[in-house]
All heavy atoms as a GROMACS GRO file, in nm:
protein
  564
    1ILE      N    1   0.891   0.470   0.249
    1ILE     CA    2   0.842   0.430   0.380
    1ILE      C    3   0.927   0.317   0.433
    1ILE      O    4   0.996   0.251   0.356
    1ILE     CB    5   0.692   0.391   0.376
    1ILE    CG1    6   0.672   0.265   0.294
    1ILE    CG2    7   0.606   0.504   0.327
    1ILE    CD1    8   0.534   0.208   0.305
    2HIS      N    9   0.919   0.295   0.561
    2HIS     CA   10   0.993   0.183   0.619
    2HIS      C   11   0.905   0.111   0.721
    2HIS      O   12   0.805   0.164   0.767
    2HIS     CB   13   1.122   0.232   0.685
    2HIS     CG   14   1.100   0.316   0.806
    2HIS    ND1   15   1.071   0.262   0.930
    2HIS    CD2   16   1.102   0.450   0.822
    2HIS    CE1   17   1.058   0.360   1.016
    2HIS    NE2   18   1.074   0.475   0.954
    3THR      N   19   0.946  -0.010   0.750
    3THR     CA   20   0.871  -0.089   0.848
    3THR      C   21   0.958  -0.123   0.969
    3THR      O   22   0.936  -0.225   1.033
    3THR     CB   23   0.816  -0.218   0.783
    3THR    OG1   24   0.925  -0.293   0.729
    3THR    CG2   25   0.716  -0.187   0.673
    4PHE      N   26   1.054  -0.036   0.997
    4PHE     CA   27   1.135  -0.057   1.116
    4PHE      C   28   1.047  -0.045   1.240
    4PHE      O   29   0.957   0.038   1.245
    4PHE     CB   30   1.249   0.046   1.125
    4PHE     CG   31   1.342   0.043   1.006
    4PHE    CD1   32   1.392   0.160   0.955
    4PHE    CD2   33   1.378  -0.076   0.946
    4PHE    CE1   34   1.478   0.159   0.846
    4PHE    CE2   35   1.465  -0.079   0.838
    4PHE     CZ   36   1.514   0.040   0.788
    5PHE      N   37   1.073  -0.126   1.337
    5PHE     CA   38   1.003  -0.126   1.466
    5PHE      C   39   0.858  -0.173   1.457
    5PHE      O   40   0.784  -0.160   1.552
    5PHE     CB   41   1.009   0.012   1.533
    5PHE     CG   42   1.147   0.070   1.536
    5PHE    CD1   43   1.179   0.179   1.457
    5PHE    CD2   44   1.246   0.012   1.613
    5PHE    CE1   45   1.307   0.232   1.457
    5PHE    CE2   46   1.374   0.064   1.614
    5PHE     CZ   47   1.405   0.174   1.536
    6MET      N   48   0.817  -0.224   1.341
    6MET     CA   49   0.683  -0.283   1.329
    6MET      C   50   0.691  -0.430   1.370
    6MET      O   51   0.793  -0.494   1.352
    6MET     CB   52   0.628  -0.268   1.189
    6MET     CG   53   0.594  -0.129   1.150
    6MET     SD   54   0.508  -0.129   0.993
    6MET     CE   55   0.452   0.038   0.990
    7PHE      N   56   0.581  -0.480   1.420
    7PHE     CA   57   0.579  -0.618   1.467
    7PHE      C   58   0.496  -0.710   1.379
    7PHE      O   59   0.488  -0.830   1.404
    7PHE     CB   60   0.527  -0.623   1.610
    7PHE     CG   61   0.613  -0.545   1.705
    7PHE    CD1   62   0.573  -0.423   1.753
    7PHE    CD2   63   0.738  -0.594   1.742
    7PHE    CE1   64   0.653  -0.350   1.838
    7PHE    CE2   65   0.820  -0.523   1.828
    7PHE     CZ   66   0.777  -0.400   1.876
    8GLN      N   67   0.431  -0.654   1.278
    8GLN     CA   68   0.349  -0.737   1.189
    8GLN      C   69   0.369  -0.692   1.045
    8GLN      O   70   0.415  -0.581   1.019
    8GLN     CB   71   0.202  -0.727   1.227
    8GLN     CG   72   0.142  -0.589   1.215
    8GLN     CD   73  -0.001  -0.587   1.260
    8GLN    OE1   74  -0.053  -0.685   1.309
    8GLN    NE2   75  -0.067  -0.474   1.242
    9ASN      N   76   0.331  -0.776   0.952
    9ASN     CA   77   0.341  -0.745   0.811
    9ASN      C   78   0.230  -0.647   0.773
    9ASN      O   79   0.123  -0.646   0.834
    9ASN     CB   80   0.330  -0.872   0.728
    9ASN     CG   81   0.443  -0.968   0.754
    9ASN    OD1   82   0.535  -0.939   0.830
    9ASN    ND2   83   0.436  -1.084   0.694
   10ILE      N   84   0.256  -0.567   0.667
   10ILE     CA   85   0.156  -0.472   0.621
   10ILE      C   86   0.140  -0.483   0.470
   10ILE      O   87   0.225  -0.537   0.400
   10ILE     CB   88   0.192  -0.327   0.659
   10ILE    CG1   89   0.324  -0.284   0.593
   10ILE    CG2   90   0.198  -0.308   0.810
   10ILE    CD1   91   0.355  -0.135   0.608
   11ASP      N   92   0.029  -0.428   0.420
   11ASP     CA   93   0.006  -0.411   0.277
   11ASP      C   94   0.016  -0.262   0.249
   11ASP      O   95  -0.029  -0.179   0.329
   11ASP     CB   96  -0.133  -0.461   0.238
   11ASP     CG   97  -0.150  -0.610   0.262
   11ASP    OD1   98  -0.049  -0.683   0.256
   11ASP    OD2   99  -0.263  -0.653   0.285
   12VAL      N  100   0.076  -0.225   0.136
   12VAL     CA  101   0.095  -0.085   0.101
   12VAL      C  102   0.034  -0.060  -0.036
   12VAL      O  103   0.057  -0.136  -0.130
   12VAL     CB  104   0.245  -0.050   0.100
   12VAL    CG1  105   0.267   0.095   0.057
   12VAL    CG2  106   0.309  -0.077   0.234
   13ILE      N  107  -0.045   0.047  -0.046
   13ILE     CA  108  -0.105   0.089  -0.172
   13ILE      C  109  -0.059   0.231  -0.200
   13ILE      O  110  -0.069   0.317  -0.112
   13ILE     CB  111  -0.260   0.088  -0.165
   13ILE    CG1  112  -0.314  -0.041  -0.106
   13ILE    CG2  113  -0.321   0.121  -0.301
   13ILE    CD1  114  -0.295  -0.163  -0.190
   14MET      N  115  -0.009   0.257  -0.320
   14MET     CA  116   0.034   0.392  -0.358
   14MET      C  117  -0.051   0.440  -0.474
   14MET      O  118  -0.069   0.367  -0.572
   14MET     CB  119   0.181   0.391  -0.398
   14MET     CG  120   0.274   0.356  -0.286
   14MET     SD  121   0.445   0.356  -0.340
   14MET     CE  122   0.529   0.342  -0.185
   15THR      N  123  -0.105   0.562  -0.461
   15THR     CA  124  -0.194   0.617  -0.564
   15THR      C  125  -0.148   0.755  -0.608
   15THR      O  126  -0.069   0.820  -0.540
   15THR     CB  127  -0.340   0.628  -0.512
   15THR    OG1  128  -0.346   0.730  -0.412
   15THR    CG2  129  -0.390   0.497  -0.455
   16ASP      N  130  -0.205   0.801  -0.720
   16ASP     CA  131  -0.180   0.938  -0.763
   16ASP      C  132  -0.283   1.030  -0.696
   16ASP      O  133  -0.359   0.986  -0.611
   16ASP     CB  134  -0.184   0.948  -0.916
   16ASP     CG  135  -0.319   0.919  -0.977
   16ASP    OD1  136  -0.419   0.904  -0.903
   16ASP    OD2  137  -0.327   0.911  -1.101
   17LYS      N  138  -0.287   1.158  -0.736
   17LYS     CA  139  -0.378   1.255  -0.674
   17LYS      C  140  -0.524   1.218  -0.691
   17LYS      O  141  -0.608   1.253  -0.609
   17LYS     CB  142  -0.356   1.394  -0.735
   17LYS     CG  143  -0.234   1.463  -0.687
   17LYS     CD  144  -0.228   1.603  -0.744
   17LYS     CE  145  -0.107   1.675  -0.694
   17LYS     NZ  146  -0.102   1.815  -0.740
   18ASN      N  147  -0.556   1.147  -0.798
   18ASN     CA  148  -0.695   1.111  -0.828
   18ASN      C  149  -0.736   0.978  -0.768
   18ASN      O  150  -0.849   0.935  -0.787
   18ASN     CB  151  -0.717   1.108  -0.980
   18ASN     CG  152  -0.691   1.243  -1.041
   18ASN    OD1  153  -0.734   1.345  -0.989
   18ASN    ND2  154  -0.617   1.245  -1.151
   19GLY      N  155  -0.646   0.911  -0.700
   19GLY     CA  156  -0.677   0.783  -0.638
   19GLY      C  157  -0.649   0.662  -0.727
   19GLY      O  158  -0.681   0.550  -0.690
   20LYS      N  159  -0.591   0.685  -0.845
   20LYS     CA  160  -0.558   0.572  -0.932
   20LYS      C  161  -0.445   0.492  -0.869
   20LYS      O  162  -0.340   0.546  -0.834
   20LYS     CB  163  -0.516   0.620  -1.071
   20LYS     CG  164  -0.486   0.506  -1.165
   20LYS     CD  165  -0.455   0.552  -1.304
   20LYS     CE  166  -0.430   0.429  -1.390
   20LYS     NZ  167  -0.394   0.465  -1.526
   21ILE      N  168  -0.465   0.363  -0.856
   21ILE     CA  169  -0.365   0.276  -0.793
   21ILE      C  170  -0.247   0.259  -0.888
   21ILE      O  171  -0.262   0.213  -1.001
   21ILE     CB  172  -0.426   0.140  -0.756
   21ILE    CG1  173  -0.538   0.159  -0.653
   21ILE    CG2  174  -0.318   0.046  -0.704
   21ILE    CD1  175  -0.617   0.034  -0.623
   22LEU      N  176  -0.128   0.298  -0.840
   22LEU     CA  177  -0.007   0.289  -0.921
   22LEU      C  178   0.081   0.172  -0.879
   22LEU      O  179   0.138   0.104  -0.964
   22LEU     CB  180   0.072   0.419  -0.910
   22LEU     CG  181   0.000   0.546  -0.952
   22LEU    CD1  182   0.089   0.668  -0.926
   22LEU    CD2  183  -0.039   0.540  -1.098
   23TYR      N  184   0.094   0.150  -0.748
   23TYR     CA  185   0.180   0.045  -0.696
   23TYR      C  186   0.112  -0.023  -0.577
   23TYR      O  187   0.044   0.043  -0.499
   23TYR     CB  188   0.315   0.101  -0.647
   23TYR     CG  189   0.392   0.176  -0.753
   23TYR    CD1  190   0.383   0.314  -0.763
   23TYR    CD2  191   0.473   0.108  -0.843
   23TYR    CE1  192   0.453   0.383  -0.860
   23TYR    CE2  193   0.544   0.176  -0.940
   23TYR     CZ  194   0.534   0.314  -0.948
   23TYR     OH  195   0.604   0.381  -1.044
   24THR      N  196   0.133  -0.152  -0.565
   24THR     CA  197   0.083  -0.226  -0.449
   24THR      C  198   0.194  -0.318  -0.399
   24THR      O  199   0.273  -0.371  -0.478
   24THR     CB  200  -0.041  -0.311  -0.482
   24THR    OG1  201  -0.006  -0.409  -0.580
   24THR    CG2  202  -0.156  -0.226  -0.533
   25TYR      N  203   0.201  -0.331  -0.270
   25TYR     CA  204   0.297  -0.421  -0.206
   25TYR      C  205   0.221  -0.503  -0.103
   25TYR      O  206   0.158  -0.446  -0.015
   25TYR     CB  207   0.409  -0.343  -0.136
   25TYR     CG  208   0.490  -0.258  -0.232
   25TYR    CD1  209   0.451  -0.128  -0.260
   25TYR    CD2  210   0.602  -0.310  -0.294
   25TYR    CE1  211   0.524  -0.050  -0.348
   25TYR    CE2  212   0.676  -0.232  -0.382
   25TYR     CZ  213   0.636  -0.103  -0.409
   25TYR     OH  214   0.709  -0.027  -0.496
   26GLN      N  215   0.226  -0.632  -0.116
   26GLN     CA  216   0.153  -0.720  -0.025
   26GLN      C  217   0.248  -0.784   0.074
   26GLN      O  218   0.358  -0.826   0.039
   26GLN     CB  219   0.081  -0.828  -0.104
   26GLN     CG  220  -0.001  -0.920  -0.017
   26GLN     CD  221  -0.070  -1.029  -0.096
   26GLN    OE1  222  -0.034  -1.058  -0.208
   26GLN    NE2  223  -0.171  -1.088  -0.038
   27ASN      N  224   0.202  -0.788   0.199
   27ASN     CA  225   0.270  -0.864   0.302
   27ASN      C  226   0.416  -0.818   0.322
   27ASN      O  227   0.507  -0.899   0.328
   27ASN     CB  228   0.264  -1.013   0.267
   27ASN     CG  229   0.270  -1.101   0.388
   27ASN    OD1  230   0.244  -1.057   0.500
   27ASN    ND2  231   0.304  -1.227   0.368
   28VAL      N  232   0.435  -0.687   0.334
   28VAL     CA  233   0.568  -0.632   0.355
   28VAL      C  234   0.612  -0.664   0.498
   28VAL      O  235   0.542  -0.633   0.594
   28VAL     CB  236   0.569  -0.479   0.333
   28VAL    CG1  237   0.707  -0.423   0.358
   28VAL    CG2  238   0.521  -0.447   0.192
   29LYS      N  239   0.725  -0.726   0.510
   29LYS     CA  240   0.774  -0.771   0.641
   29LYS      C  241   0.839  -0.657   0.718
   29LYS      O  242   0.879  -0.557   0.660
   29LYS     CB  243   0.875  -0.883   0.621
   29LYS     CG  244   0.813  -1.006   0.555
   29LYS     CD  245   0.914  -1.118   0.544
   29LYS     CE  246   0.862  -1.240   0.474
   29LYS     NZ  247   0.722  -1.270   0.480
   30PRO      N  248   0.850  -0.671   0.850
   30PRO     CA  249   0.920  -0.570   0.930
   30PRO      C  250   1.065  -0.552   0.883
   30PRO      O  251   1.126  -0.642   0.826
   30PRO     CB  252   0.916  -0.628   1.072
   30PRO     CG  253   0.795  -0.715   1.072
   30PRO     CD  254   0.790  -0.774   0.935
   31ASN      N  255   1.117  -0.431   0.907
   31ASN     CA  256   1.255  -0.395   0.874
   31ASN      C  257   1.283  -0.388   0.724
   31ASN      O  258   1.393  -0.421   0.679
   31ASN     CB  259   1.355  -0.489   0.943
   31ASN     CG  260   1.342  -0.485   1.092
   31ASN    OD1  261   1.332  -0.378   1.150
   31ASN    ND2  262   1.339  -0.601   1.155
   32CYS      N  263   1.185  -0.345   0.646
   32CYS     CA  264   1.202  -0.326   0.502
   32CYS      C  265   1.187  -0.178   0.468
   32CYS      O  266   1.129  -0.101   0.543
   32CYS     CB  267   1.096  -0.404   0.425
   32CYS     SG  268   1.120  -0.581   0.432
   33ILE      N  269   1.239  -0.142   0.352
   33ILE     CA  270   1.227  -0.005   0.302
   33ILE      C  271   1.164  -0.010   0.163
   33ILE      O  272   1.204  -0.091   0.080
   33ILE     CB  273   1.365   0.062   0.292
   33ILE    CG1  274   1.427   0.077   0.430
   33ILE    CG2  275   1.353   0.199   0.224
   33ILE    CD1  276   1.568   0.133   0.428
   34ILE      N  277   1.066   0.078   0.139
   34ILE     CA  278   1.009   0.097   0.006
   34ILE      C  279   1.045   0.240  -0.035
   34ILE      O  280   1.005   0.336   0.030
   34ILE     CB  281   0.857   0.077   0.005
   34ILE    CG1  282   0.823  -0.066   0.048
   34ILE    CG2  283   0.800   0.108  -0.134
   34ILE    CD1  284   0.676  -0.093   0.061
   35LEU      N  285   1.123   0.252  -0.140
   35LEU     CA  286   1.170   0.382  -0.185
   35LEU      C  287   1.059   0.461  -0.254
   35LEU      O  288   0.963   0.402  -0.305
   35LEU     CB  289   1.288   0.363  -0.280
   35LEU     CG  290   1.411   0.297  -0.217
   35LEU    CD1  291   1.517   0.271  -0.323
   35LEU    CD2  292   1.468   0.381  -0.105
   36PRO      N  293   1.071   0.593  -0.257
   36PRO     CA  294   0.969   0.676  -0.324
   36PRO      C  295   0.955   0.637  -0.471
   36PRO      O  296   1.052   0.599  -0.536
   36PRO     CB  297   1.025   0.818  -0.312
   36PRO     CG  298   1.120   0.811  -0.197
   36PRO     CD  299   1.176   0.673  -0.197
   37LYS      N  300   0.834   0.648  -0.521
   37LYS     CA  301   0.803   0.613  -0.660
   37LYS      C  302   0.752   0.737  -0.733
   37LYS      O  303   0.691   0.826  -0.674
   37LYS     CB  304   0.696   0.504  -0.666
   37LYS     CG  305   0.730   0.379  -0.589
   37LYS     CD  306   0.845   0.306  -0.652
   37LYS     CE  307   0.872   0.177  -0.576
   37LYS     NZ  308   1.005   0.131  -0.591
   38LYS      N  309   0.774   0.740  -0.862
   38LYS     CA  310   0.733   0.852  -0.945
   38LYS      C  311   0.580   0.863  -0.952
   38LYS      O  312   0.511   0.762  -0.962
   38LYS     CB  313   0.789   0.833  -1.085
   38LYS     CG  314   0.772   0.951  -1.175
   38LYS     CD  315   0.842   0.929  -1.307
   38LYS     CE  316   0.827   1.052  -1.394
   38LYS     NZ  317   0.896   1.039  -1.520
   39ASN      N  318   0.529   0.984  -0.945
   39ASN     CA  319   0.386   1.018  -0.958
   39ASN      C  320   0.300   0.973  -0.841
   39ASN      O  321   0.178   0.982  -0.849
   39ASN     CB  322   0.328   0.963  -1.088
   39ASN     CG  323   0.397   1.020  -1.211
   39ASN    OD1  324   0.432   1.139  -1.212
   39ASN    ND2  325   0.418   0.939  -1.311
   40VAL      N  326   0.358   0.924  -0.734
   40VAL     CA  327   0.279   0.882  -0.616
   40VAL      C  328   0.249   1.005  -0.531
   40VAL      O  329   0.339   1.084  -0.500
   40VAL     CB  330   0.353   0.775  -0.533
   40VAL    CG1  331   0.283   0.752  -0.401
   40VAL    CG2  332   0.362   0.646  -0.612
   41TYR      N  333   0.121   1.021  -0.496
   41TYR     CA  334   0.079   1.133  -0.412
   41TYR      C  335   0.033   1.086  -0.274
   41TYR      O  336   0.057   1.151  -0.175
   41TYR     CB  337  -0.032   1.211  -0.482
   41TYR     CG  338  -0.056   1.347  -0.424
   41TYR    CD1  339   0.028   1.453  -0.456
   41TYR    CD2  340  -0.162   1.370  -0.337
   41TYR    CE1  341   0.007   1.578  -0.402
   41TYR    CE2  342  -0.183   1.495  -0.282
   41TYR     CZ  343  -0.099   1.599  -0.315
   41TYR     OH  344  -0.119   1.723  -0.261
   42TYR      N  345  -0.038   0.973  -0.270
   42TYR     CA  346  -0.086   0.916  -0.145
   42TYR      C  347  -0.029   0.776  -0.126
   42TYR      O  348  -0.019   0.699  -0.220
   42TYR     CB  349  -0.239   0.904  -0.143
   42TYR     CG  350  -0.312   1.035  -0.150
   42TYR    CD1  351  -0.383   1.070  -0.264
   42TYR    CD2  352  -0.311   1.123  -0.042
   42TYR    CE1  353  -0.451   1.190  -0.271
   42TYR    CE2  354  -0.380   1.243  -0.049
   42TYR     CZ  355  -0.449   1.276  -0.163
   42TYR     OH  356  -0.517   1.395  -0.170
   43THR      N  357   0.005   0.745  -0.001
   43THR     CA  358   0.050   0.612   0.035
   43THR      C  359  -0.035   0.563   0.151
   43THR      O  360  -0.049   0.632   0.251
   43THR     CB  361   0.198   0.612   0.077
   43THR    OG1  362   0.277   0.660  -0.033
   43THR    CG2  363   0.245   0.472   0.115
   44TYR      N  364  -0.095   0.445   0.134
   44TYR     CA  365  -0.182   0.387   0.237
   44TYR      C  366  -0.116   0.261   0.292
   44TYR      O  367  -0.068   0.178   0.215
   44TYR     CB  368  -0.319   0.350   0.178
   44TYR     CG  369  -0.390   0.467   0.116
   44TYR    CD1  370  -0.376   0.496  -0.019
   44TYR    CD2  371  -0.473   0.547   0.193
   44TYR    CE1  372  -0.442   0.604  -0.076
   44TYR    CE2  373  -0.539   0.656   0.138
   44TYR     CZ  374  -0.523   0.683   0.002
   44TYR     OH  375  -0.588   0.790  -0.053
   45GLU      N  376  -0.115   0.250   0.421
   45GLU     CA  377  -0.061   0.131   0.487
   45GLU      C  378  -0.175   0.062   0.561
   45GLU      O  379  -0.245   0.126   0.638
   45GLU     CB  380   0.049   0.170   0.586
   45GLU     CG  381   0.167   0.239   0.522
   45GLU     CD  382   0.269   0.283   0.625
   45GLU    OE1  383   0.268   0.232   0.739
   45GLU    OE2  384   0.351   0.369   0.590
   46PHE      N  385  -0.191  -0.066   0.536
   46PHE     CA  386  -0.295  -0.146   0.600
   46PHE      C  387  -0.231  -0.264   0.671
   46PHE      O  388  -0.133  -0.320   0.622
   46PHE     CB  389  -0.394  -0.203   0.497
   46PHE     CG  390  -0.465  -0.099   0.416
   46PHE    CD1  391  -0.420  -0.067   0.289
   46PHE    CD2  392  -0.577  -0.036   0.466
   46PHE    CE1  393  -0.485   0.027   0.213
   46PHE    CE2  394  -0.643   0.059   0.391
   46PHE     CZ  395  -0.597   0.091   0.264
   47SER      N  396  -0.287  -0.302   0.781
   47SER     CA  397  -0.249  -0.428   0.844
   47SER      C  398  -0.273  -0.538   0.740
   47SER      O  399  -0.373  -0.535   0.669
   47SER     CB  400  -0.335  -0.449   0.968
   47SER     OG  401  -0.314  -0.574   1.021
   48HIS      N  402  -0.182  -0.633   0.728
   48HIS     CA  403  -0.196  -0.735   0.624
   48HIS      C  404  -0.328  -0.810   0.638
   48HIS      O  405  -0.361  -0.862   0.744
   48HIS     CB  406  -0.081  -0.835   0.628
   48HIS     CG  407  -0.096  -0.946   0.530
   48HIS    ND1  408  -0.098  -0.923   0.395
   48HIS    CD2  409  -0.112  -1.078   0.547
   48HIS    CE1  410  -0.115  -1.039   0.334
   48HIS    NE2  411  -0.124  -1.134   0.423
   49ASN      N  412  -0.403  -0.811   0.529
   49ASN     CA  413  -0.532  -0.878   0.524
   49ASN      C  414  -0.550  -0.928   0.380
   49ASN      O  415  -0.572  -0.849   0.289
   49ASN     CB  416  -0.643  -0.780   0.562
   49ASN     CG  417  -0.780  -0.843   0.560
   49ASN    OD1  418  -0.809  -0.930   0.480
   49ASN    ND2  419  -0.865  -0.798   0.650
   50GLU      N  420  -0.541  -1.057   0.360
   50GLU     CA  421  -0.547  -1.117   0.226
   50GLU      C  422  -0.675  -1.080   0.151
   50GLU      O  423  -0.670  -1.045   0.033
   50GLU     CB  424  -0.535  -1.269   0.240
   50GLU     CG  425  -0.514  -1.341   0.108
   50GLU     CD  426  -0.372  -1.327   0.057
   50GLU    OE1  427  -0.279  -1.318   0.138
   50GLU    OE2  428  -0.356  -1.323  -0.066
   51ASP      N  429  -0.788  -1.085   0.218
   51ASP     CA  430  -0.916  -1.056   0.152
   51ASP      C  431  -0.925  -0.910   0.110
   51ASP      O  432  -0.970  -0.878  -0.001
   51ASP     CB  433  -1.033  -1.092   0.243
   51ASP     CG  434  -1.042  -1.241   0.267
   51ASP    OD1  435  -1.000  -1.319   0.179
   51ASP    OD2  436  -1.092  -1.281   0.374
   52LEU      N  437  -0.885  -0.818   0.197
   52LEU     CA  438  -0.887  -0.676   0.164
   52LEU      C  439  -0.794  -0.647   0.047
   52LEU      O  440  -0.831  -0.576  -0.047
   52LEU     CB  441  -0.846  -0.593   0.286
   52LEU     CG  442  -0.832  -0.442   0.262
   52LEU    CD1  443  -0.967  -0.382   0.227
   52LEU    CD2  444  -0.775  -0.375   0.385
   53TYR      N  445  -0.676  -0.706   0.048
   53TYR     CA  446  -0.579  -0.684  -0.058
   53TYR      C  447  -0.634  -0.733  -0.193
   53TYR      O  448  -0.624  -0.663  -0.293
   53TYR     CB  449  -0.447  -0.753  -0.025
   53TYR     CG  450  -0.336  -0.718  -0.119
   53TYR    CD1  451  -0.268  -0.598  -0.108
   53TYR    CD2  452  -0.298  -0.805  -0.221
   53TYR    CE1  453  -0.166  -0.564  -0.195
   53TYR    CE2  454  -0.196  -0.773  -0.308
   53TYR     CZ  455  -0.131  -0.652  -0.295
   53TYR     OH  456  -0.030  -0.620  -0.382
   54LYS      N  457  -0.692  -0.850  -0.196
   54LYS     CA  458  -0.748  -0.905  -0.321
   54LYS      C  459  -0.862  -0.816  -0.371
   54LYS      O  460  -0.877  -0.795  -0.491
   54LYS     CB  461  -0.798  -1.047  -0.299
   54LYS     CG  462  -0.687  -1.148  -0.290
   54LYS     CD  463  -0.742  -1.288  -0.269
   54LYS     CE  464  -0.630  -1.388  -0.254
   54LYS     NZ  465  -0.679  -1.523  -0.228
   55ASN      N  466  -0.942  -0.763  -0.279
   55ASN     CA  467  -1.052  -0.674  -0.315
   55ASN      C  468  -0.999  -0.545  -0.378
   55ASN      O  469  -1.054  -0.496  -0.476
   55ASN     CB  470  -1.133  -0.640  -0.190
   55ASN     CG  471  -1.280  -0.658  -0.210
   55ASN    OD1  472  -1.324  -0.692  -0.318
   55ASN    ND2  473  -1.354  -0.636  -0.105
   56ILE      N  474  -0.894  -0.490  -0.322
   56ILE     CA  475  -0.836  -0.367  -0.374
   56ILE      C  476  -0.774  -0.390  -0.512
   56ILE      O  477  -0.785  -0.306  -0.600
   56ILE     CB  478  -0.732  -0.310  -0.275
   56ILE    CG1  479  -0.802  -0.255  -0.152
   56ILE    CG2  480  -0.646  -0.203  -0.340
   56ILE    CD1  481  -0.710  -0.212  -0.040
   57LEU      N  482  -0.712  -0.505  -0.534
   57LEU     CA  483  -0.650  -0.534  -0.662
   57LEU      C  484  -0.750  -0.539  -0.776
   57LEU      O  485  -0.714  -0.518  -0.892
   57LEU     CB  486  -0.572  -0.665  -0.656
   57LEU     CG  487  -0.440  -0.662  -0.581
   57LEU    CD1  488  -0.374  -0.798  -0.587
   57LEU    CD2  489  -0.348  -0.556  -0.635
   58LYS      N  490  -0.875  -0.566  -0.747
   58LYS     CA  491  -0.979  -0.572  -0.850
   58LYS      C  492  -1.015  -0.433  -0.901
   58LYS      O  493  -1.078  -0.420  -1.004
   58LYS     CB  494  -1.104  -0.639  -0.794
   58LYS     CG  495  -1.086  -0.785  -0.761
   58LYS     CD  496  -1.212  -0.842  -0.700
   58LYS     CE  497  -1.191  -0.983  -0.652
   58LYS     NZ  498  -1.308  -1.036  -0.583
   59LYS      N  499  -0.975  -0.329  -0.828
   59LYS     CA  500  -1.014  -0.193  -0.862
   59LYS      C  501  -0.900  -0.120  -0.930
   59LYS      O  502  -0.783  -0.151  -0.910
   59LYS     CB  503  -1.053  -0.118  -0.735
   59LYS     CG  504  -1.168  -0.181  -0.661
   59LYS     CD  505  -1.200  -0.105  -0.536
   59LYS     CE  506  -1.318  -0.171  -0.467
   59LYS     NZ  507  -1.366  -0.094  -0.355
   60GLU      N  508  -0.938  -0.021  -1.011
   60GLU     CA  509  -0.837   0.064  -1.074
   60GLU      C  510  -0.810   0.188  -0.989
   60GLU      O  511  -0.700   0.241  -0.988
   60GLU     CB  512  -0.886   0.107  -1.213
   60GLU     CG  513  -0.783   0.184  -1.291
   60GLU     CD  514  -0.829   0.216  -1.432
   60GLU    OE1  515  -0.928   0.161  -1.478
   60GLU    OE2  516  -0.763   0.298  -1.495
   61TYR      N  517  -0.914   0.231  -0.915
   61TYR     CA  518  -0.903   0.349  -0.829
   61TYR      C  519  -0.935   0.312  -0.686
   61TYR      O  520  -1.021   0.228  -0.659
   61TYR     CB  521  -0.999   0.459  -0.876
   61TYR     CG  522  -0.954   0.527  -1.002
   61TYR    CD1  523  -0.984   0.474  -1.126
   61TYR    CD2  524  -0.880   0.645  -0.997
   61TYR    CE1  525  -0.942   0.536  -1.244
   61TYR    CE2  526  -0.837   0.708  -1.112
   61TYR     CZ  527  -0.869   0.653  -1.235
   61TYR     OH  528  -0.826   0.714  -1.350
   62LEU      N  529  -0.869   0.378  -0.593
   62LEU     CA  530  -0.896   0.360  -0.451
   62LEU      C  531  -0.972   0.483  -0.403
   62LEU      O  532  -0.924   0.595  -0.417
   62LEU     CB  533  -0.765   0.344  -0.373
   62LEU     CG  534  -0.776   0.316  -0.225
   62LEU    CD1  535  -0.843   0.180  -0.202
   62LEU    CD2  536  -0.640   0.315  -0.161
   63THR      N  537  -1.090   0.462  -0.352
   63THR     CA  538  -1.170   0.573  -0.298
   63THR      C  539  -1.191   0.553  -0.150
   63THR      O  540  -1.192   0.440  -0.100
   63THR     CB  541  -1.307   0.581  -0.368
   63THR    OG1  542  -1.375   0.458  -0.352
   63THR    CG2  543  -1.291   0.611  -0.517
   64TYR      N  544  -1.206   0.661  -0.079
   64TYR     CA  545  -1.229   0.654   0.064
   64TYR      C  546  -1.327   0.762   0.103
   64TYR      O  547  -1.348   0.860   0.035
   64TYR     CB  548  -1.098   0.671   0.141
   64TYR     CG  549  -1.024   0.799   0.107
   64TYR    CD1  550  -1.045   0.914   0.181
   64TYR    CD2  551  -0.936   0.804   0.000
   64TYR    CE1  552  -0.980   1.032   0.149
   64TYR    CE2  553  -0.871   0.921  -0.032
   64TYR     CZ  554  -0.893   1.034   0.044
   64TYR     OH  555  -0.829   1.150   0.012
   65LYS      N  556  -1.392   0.740   0.216
   65LYS     CA  557  -1.493   0.835   0.265
   65LYS      C  558  -1.468   0.867   0.408
   65LYS      O  559  -1.416   0.793   0.483
   65LYS     CB  560  -1.633   0.776   0.248
   65LYS     CG  561  -1.668   0.755   0.105
   65LYS     CD  562  -1.805   0.695   0.091
   65LYS     CE  563  -1.830   0.671  -0.057
   65LYS     NZ  564  -1.959   0.619  -0.084
   0.00000   0.00000   0.00000
């Protein structure tokens, strides 16, 4: 993924098919590139939020409804 043309920092969470968190990137600045990672099936991009990021780090799996 890339953050070209973005105006704010983002948080990125990468999970496998089951939602297990494999990689996290906090506060990714504009104009950066994150290369593909092995075993990643889903990639979530969130507007940078310190509290949300800390909450997600406490979990082993990311679930959504």
